[in-house]
C-alpha positions in Angstrom: 13.7 -3.5 -20.5 12.2 -6.1 -17.6 10.5 -4.1 -15.0 10.3 -6.2 -11.7 10.0 -3.5 -9.2 6.2 -2.7 -9.1 6.0 -3.1 -5.4 7.9 0.2 -5.6 5.6 1.7 -8.0 3.6 0.3 -11.1 5.1 0.5 -14.7 3.8 0.8 -17.1 0.7 3.1 -16.6 -2.3 2.8 -18.6 -2.2 4.9 -21.7 -5.9 6.2 -21.0 -4.7 7.3 -17.7 -2.0 9.9 -19.5 -4.9 10.9 -21.7 -7.1 11.9 -19.1 -4.6 13.6 -16.9 -3.5 15.7 -20.0 -6.9 16.5 -21.0 -7.5 18.0 -17.5 -4.5 20.2 -17.4 -4.9 21.4 -20.9 -8.6 22.0 -21.0 -10.3 22.5 -17.8 -8.0 22.2 -14.6 -9.7 24.8 -12.3 -9.4 24.6 -8.5 -12.1 22.3 -7.1 -14.5 23.7 -4.4 -12.7 27.2 -4.4 -14.3 28.9 -7.6 -17.9 28.9 -9.1 -17.0 29.0 -12.9 -16.9 26.2 -15.3 -13.4 25.2 -15.2 -13.6 24.7 -11.3 -16.9 22.8 -11.4 -15.6 20.3 -14.1 -12.5 19.7 -11.9 -14.5 19.0 -9.0 -17.2 16.6 -10.9 -14.0 14.7 -12.2 -12.6 14.3 -8.8 -16.2 13.0 -7.7 -16.2 10.2 -10.3 -12.8 9.0 -9.4 -14.1 9.1 -5.5 -17.0 6.9 -6.6 -14.4 4.7 -8.6 -12.4 4.2 -5.3 -15.8 3.6 -3.3 -16.9 0.6 -5.7 -13.7 -0.8 -5.8 -13.4 -1.3 -2.1 -17.0 -1.9 -0.9 -17.4 1.4 0.5 -21.0 3.2 0.5 -20.5 6.7 1.6 -17.8 8.0 -0.6 -17.5 11.3 1.4 -15.6 9.1 3.9 -13.0 8.8 1.3 -10.0 11.2 1.6 -7.3 11.7 -1.0 -4.0 12.1 0.3 -0.3 12.5 -1.5 0.7 8.7 -0.7 0.0 5.9 1.6 2.5 7.4 4.2 0.2 10.3 4.7 -2.8 8.2 4.8 -1.1 6.2 7.5 0.1 9.1 9.4 -3.4 10.6 9.3 -5.2 7.8 10.2 -2.6 6.8 13.5 -2.0 10.4 14.6 -5.8 11.0 14.1 -7.2 8.6 16.4 -4.3 7.9 19.2 -4.5 10.1 22.5 -1.9 10.0 25.4 -2.6 6.6 27.4 -4.0 4.8 24.2 -2.2 1.4 23.2 -1.5 0.4 19.6 -1.0 -3.1 18.5 0.9 -3.7 15.1 3.5 -6.6 13.4 7.0 -7.0 12.7 6.6 -7.2 9.1 5.1 -3.6 8.9 6.5 -0.7 6.6 8.3 2.4 8.5 5.3 4.4 7.6 3.2 2.4 9.9 6.3 2.0 12.7 7.5 5.4 12.6 4.7 7.3 13.5 3.5 5.0 16.3 7.5 5.5 17.6 7.2 9.0 17.4 3.7 9.0 19.3 5.2 7.1 22.3 7.0 10.7 23.3 3.2 11.5 23.7 2.2 8.9 25.9 0.9 6.3 23.6 2.1 2.7 24.2 3.2 0.2 21.1 3.3 -3.4 21.0 5.0 -5.0 17.9 3.9 -8.3 17.7 6.7 -10.7 16.4 5.9 -12.8 13.2 7.3 -16.2 12.1 10.4 -16.5 10.1 8.5 -16.3 6.7 6.6 -13.4 7.8 3.2 -15.0 8.6 1.4 -13.6 11.6 0.3 -16.0 15.0 -3.0 -14.5 15.4 -3.5 -15.9 18.8 -0.1 -14.2 19.8 -1.8 -11.1 18.7 -4.4 -11.4 20.4 -2.8 -12.1 23.9 -1.5 -8.5 23.6 -5.1 -6.9 23.9 -5.3 -5.0 27.2 -7.8 -2.5 28.6 -6.2 0.4 27.0 -5.8 -1.0 23.6 -7.5 1.3 20.9 -6.2 0.1 17.6 -5.0 -2.7 15.5 -2.6 -1.6 12.3 -1.7 -4.3 10.0 -0.4 -4.7 6.7 -2.6 -6.5 4.5 0.8 -7.8 2.4 4.2 -7.4 3.2 6.5 -5.2 1.3 9.3 -7.3 1.7 8.1 -10.9 1.4 4.5 -10.2 -0.3 3.1 -12.5 2.9 -0.6 -12.0 3.0 -1.9 -11.2 6.5 -5.4 -12.6 7.9 -7.0 -9.2 7.6 -10.3 -10.8 7.7 -9.9 -12.5 11.0 -8.2 -9.5 12.4 -11.0 -7.3 11.4 -13.5 -9.7 13.2 -11.2 -9.9 16.2 -11.1 -6.1 16.4 -14.7 -5.8 16.1 -15.4 -8.3 18.7 -12.8 -6.5 20.9 -14.4 -3.2 20.1 -11.1 -1.9 18.5 -10.3 0.4 15.6 -8.9 -1.7 13.0 -6.4 -0.1 10.4 -5.1 -1.8 7.3 -1.9 -0.7 5.0 -3.3 -1.9 1.6 0.0 -0.4 0.1 0.9 -4.0 -1.5 -2.4 -5.3 -2.1 -4.9 -2.7 -3.5 -5.5 -3.5 -7.3 -3.7 -7.4 -6.6 -6.0 -8.4 -3.7 -9.4 -8.1 -3.3 -10.4 -5.9 -0.5 -14.2 -5.0 0.8 -13.9 -2.7 3.9 -17.5 -4.1 5.3 -16.5 -8.0 4.8 -13.2 -7.7 6.4 -14.5 -5.0 9.2 -11.9 -2.5 8.3 -12.3 1.2 10.0 -9.2 2.9 8.5 -8.0 1.9 5.0 -4.8 3.3 3.8 -4.0 2.9 -0.1 -1.5 4.2 -2.6 -2.4 5.5 -6.0 0.6 4.9 -7.8 1.3 0.8 -7.0 -1.3 -2.3 -7.9 -4.0 0.8 -8.9 -1.5 1.7 -11.7 -2.5 5.4 -10.8 0.4 8.5 -11.1 2.6 8.9 -8.4 1.5 11.5 -5.6 -1.8 9.7 -5.1 -3.2 7.9 -2.3 -6.4 7.8 0.0 -7.4 7.1 3.6 -10.9 5.6 4.0 -12.5 6.3 7.4 -15.5 4.4 8.5 -18.5 6.4 10.2 -18.0 6.5 14.0 -14.4 6.7 14.0 -13.1 10.2 15.4 -10.4 11.6 13.3 -8.6 14.6 13.9 -7.2 16.4 10.7 -3.7 16.2 10.1 -3.2 19.7 9.0 -5.3 22.9 8.7 -5.9 25.4 6.2 -8.1 26.0 3.2 -11.0 24.0 2.5 -13.0 25.8 0.3 -15.8 25.7 3.0 -16.5 27.6 6.2 -13.8 30.5 5.2 -15.1 33.0 7.9 -14.1 30.4 10.6 -10.8 30.1 12.1 -11.3 26.9 13.8 -10.6 24.3 11.0 -13.7 22.2 10.1 -13.6 18.4 10.4 -16.2 17.9 7.4 -15.6 14.7 5.0 -13.7 15.1 2.8 -12.7 18.7 2.7 -11.8 19.1 6.2 -9.0 16.0 5.5 -8.1 17.4 2.1 -6.8 21.0 3.3 -5.1 22.9 0.2 -5.0 22.2 -3.5 -5.8 18.6 -4.2 -3.9 17.0 -7.1 -6.6 17.0 -9.4 -5.1 15.6 -12.4 -3.4 13.0 -10.4 -6.8 12.0 -8.9 -8.6 12.1 -12.3 -5.8 9.8 -13.4 -5.9 7.4 -10.5 -9.9 7.3 -11.1 -9.3 6.2 -14.6 -6.9 3.5 -13.6 -9.2 2.1 -10.9 -12.0 1.9 -13.7 -9.4 0.0 -15.8 -8.1 -2.4 -13.3 -11.6 -3.0 -12.1 -12.6 -4.2 -16.0 -9.9 -6.6 -16.1 -10.9 -7.9 -12.5 -8.8 -8.1 -9.3 -9.4 -11.8 -9.1 -8.2 -12.1 -12.6 -4.9 -10.2 -11.6 -4.4 -11.9 -8.5 -4.4 -15.3 -10.4 -2.1 -14.0 -13.0 0.5 -12.6 -10.8 0.3 -15.7 -8.5 1.0 -17.6 -12.1 4.0 -15.7 -12.6 5.6 -15.6 -9.0 5.2 -19.3 -8.7 7.3 -20.0 -11.6 10.0 -17.3 -10.6 9.7 -18.6 -6.6 10.0 -22.2 -7.6 12.9 -21.7 -10.0 14.9 -19.9 -7.5 14.6 -22.0 -4.9 15.7 -24.8 -6.8 19.2 -23.0 -7.5 22.0 -23.7 -5.3 23.2 -20.6 -3.3 20.1 -18.7 -3.7 17.9 -18.5 -0.4 14.4 -17.1 -1.0 12.3 -15.9 1.9 9.0 -15.8 2.7 6.3 -18.3 2.0 6.7 -21.4 0.1 3.3 -21.4 -1.0 2.6 -18.6 -3.6 -1.1 -18.7 -2.6 0.2 -17.1 0.8 1.7 -14.2 -0.9 1.4 -11.1 -3.4 3.6 -11.0 -6.7 6.9 -10.8 -4.4 10.1 -13.1 -4.5 12.7 -11.9 -2.2 16.1 -13.8 -2.3 20.1 -13.5 -1.6 22.8 -14.9 -3.4 25.8 -16.3 -1.1 28.4 -15.1 -3.4 27.5 -11.3 -3.9 25.5 -8.6 -2.0 22.0 -7.6 -2.6 22.7 -4.5 -4.2 25.4 -5.7 -6.1 23.2 -8.5 -7.6 20.5 -5.3 -8.4 23.1 -3.8 -10.2 24.4 -6.4 -12.6 20.4 -7.4 -13.4 19.9 -3.8 -14.5 23.3 -3.1 -16.2 24.2 -6.6 -17.8 20.4 -7.6 -18.6 18.3 -4.8 -18.4 16.1 -6.1 -15.3 14.9 -3.6 -12.8 14.5 -4.9 -9.4 15.5 -3.5 -5.8 18.0 -4.6 -3.2 18.5 -3.2 0.4 16.0 -3.0 3.3 13.1 -2.0 1.6 11.8 0.8 4.4 11.3 -2.1 6.9 14.3 -2.8 9.0 11.9 -5.0 11.6 10.8 -7.1 8.5 14.2 -7.8 7.8 15.1 -8.6 11.3 12.0 -11.3 11.0 13.0 -12.9 8.2 16.8 -13.0 9.2 18.3 -10.6 6.6 18.7 -7.7 8.9 22.4 -7.4 8.5 22.4 -7.8 4.7 19.2 -6.8 3.2 18.1 -9.0 0.3 17.0 -8.6 -3.7 13.2 -8.3 -4.3 11.4 -9.1 -7.4 8.1 -8.1 -7.9 5.4 -8.5 -10.8 2.7 -6.7 -12.1 -0.2 -7.4 -14.5 1.8 -6.1 -17.5 4.8 -8.5 -17.1 4.8 -11.8 -19.2 6.2 -15.5 -18.5 8.8 -14.6 -20.9 10.2 -11.8 -18.6 10.1 -14.2 -16.0 12.0 -16.9 -17.9 14.7 -14.4 -19.1 15.0 -13.2 -15.3 15.6 -16.6 -14.3 18.1 -17.2 -17.1 19.8 -14.1 -16.1 20.2 -15.0 -12.0 21.1 -18.4 -12.9 24.0 -16.9 -15.0 25.0 -14.3 -12.4 24.9 -17.0 -9.9 28.0 -18.8 -11.8 30.1 -15.5 -11.2 
């Protein structure tokens, strides 16, 4: 099988990740922060190590500001709903995933105002256009680092500088960039960073994290047991325990820590360069085929490892089905949980086929995929 659905979740995972998760479950998986026995303490120590690995990767000095979550969606909901109040104004873009747009839309019923800045047809953002939407009550800018539909890379560093200048909170959705593009929260002036564990970081499903810069006033999304201040009825806002209410996914977090160390050993710059090489071959080949329309930037340096396309002779989901059943190629067709992004690139009524590479893909995978699409095109 050729797996080209890494934008949904990465595959395969590092074998060492499976080993450390299994070791945790079989040998010491106590409830961290809840008991004083050795198994609980050992689990807490391993989670702490994973938190440190996250911090090293993203340039985070105070690792207590890293909150482990179940996924990026939870991280985005926690960040967005945790800082916005009635009367506040939020700015975002038309290339966002529904995990950004739906929480913002929900908050409108509570008196929060949202502006969605429309991007260009290739998914790129006009920074000046966004800047013009800043008002007196603007509180936050929320932006994806890279589109999950086209791979388009947004000007995160420039947006961070703008937010800092205007005294705004800057939140980044790194679902498609963490592990694929360099991220440093200090250099990019990021106040809130939402990250999945199971995509570019090569960790297990059910893991994610939210970084919260010191000084950002964030309400917890849920209340319950934290292992601290158990006599009090009011939920504590301590970091990170106050934002990780309930039992955390210890085996998953420990596995994620291993995977982060694994990709850090390869080097994010090396992964980025390798995936760019693969996607350039695929992108250029498809753009040269008749009746094939490729979306997103033509310069592959301006996007992550994603190629999104349509064939005028068949629907996107039909193409995906044929690629899998006839050639064993895993892809994704449809609207990718990002209807506004598809509206931006002109595929709101038809959707598109998305192929997304990972560090385990080879040039052989890419050439075989090109040949398969060429053959399907003749059907």
